[in-house]
N, C-alpha and C positions, 0 to 999 in steps of 0.2 A: 380519663384513664388511673389514675390516683387510686382513685373511687375501687375501681374493676379489680385491681390487686391487691387492696388491703381486703374486700369482699373476698379474693379467692386466696387470699394468705387466712382470716377466720375460718372458712369450709373446710382450708387443709387443718390447720389447729383441730378444730371440732372432730373432724374424722381420726385426728390421731390418739385424741384425748379418748374415745370412745374405744379404737382397739387397743390402747393403753390397757382400759379399764376391763377390757374381754382378757387380756396379757396377764394381768394380774389373778384373775378370777379361776383364769388356767392352771396356772403356778401352784396356787393352794390346794386345786384338785391332784394338781402333779404330786405336790406333797404328801397329800392323803392317799392316794396311788402308790406313792413310794412305801407308806408304813404298811400299808398294806399287804405288800409285797414280802416285806422280810419278819415275816410274824412269824422265823423260826430261823435256828442258826447261822452263823456267817461263818464263811470261812476267814481269815486275814486278810485276805485283799478284799473279798466281800465287803468288810467292815471298812477298809478304806474306800474305795468306791462310792460306797453309801454317805460314807461322811461328806464326802467330796461333794455328791448332787446333790446334799440337803444343804451344803455350803454354797453353791453357786444358783440354788430355791431363793434362795435367803438374800442374796447380792442382787440378785438380779429383779428383786423385789423391790429392793430400795434401791436401784436403777431404772426400775418404773416409776417411782412415787416422784422420786427427782426429776425424771426427763417429763411426767404430767405435770410439774407442779411448775419447772420453767418453760410450758406450751400452754400452761394458762397463765405466768406473768405476762409472757409475749402478746394475747392475744386481748389482753387486759391494757397496754400499750398501743397493740392496730387502733382498739376502741376508742382509747381517748386520744391518736392519732384523727380519727373520725369527728368525734364529737366537741372535740376543743377547736375545730378550726374550720371556717366554713370554707378554707379554702386549704384545705388539708397537702402538707409537705410529704411526700414518702422519700425518707431519709434513705443511702445505703448501707448505713447500719441496720438498719430496721431489716432489709432484704439481706445483709451479709449474717446477721442472727437467723432470719428463718430459715437460709439455707444450710446454716449450721444446726438447729435444729433439725431440718430436714433429715442431716447426714446420720443424725445420732438416733433420730425414731430407725430407719434404716439399718443402721449396723445393730443396735439394741433387737432389731428382727431377727437378724441372722446367728446372732447369739442365739434368742430362745429358741430358735429352730432347730440349732445344733443339740441344744441343751434336751430338748424333745427327744430328737433322734438318743442321744446316750442315756436317756431316764427311760425312752423304751427297748434298748436294748437288754440293759441291766434289768428290769421288772422281765424281759422273758426269758435271763439269765438263769436268774434265784427261784424261779419257779419250776 
């Protein structure tokens, strides 16, 4: 049973990291789209919104990096639990930490969805 949970957690970690890589690439594309959309003079309000969106893109890239790193370290700990023991003990701390990563992952998903919507609205408004 412990082996099954560790395998499941490992699969989830791999899925999360792959999705985070995709989000990172998407945010880089969003930065490019934003730069291309503002190739003309902007009002003060538009410049303020542009700066806000650029800051949010930067912050979320950092958040993606940090979460991806945390997931990678967690996955390594899962592997060490399995490889270092013929009878691995699955601690409550590992389960709780995995649940915390899950919550952080979904929170980031929601933030990125909102950012995507905000950027789309801005790009359509300035074109």
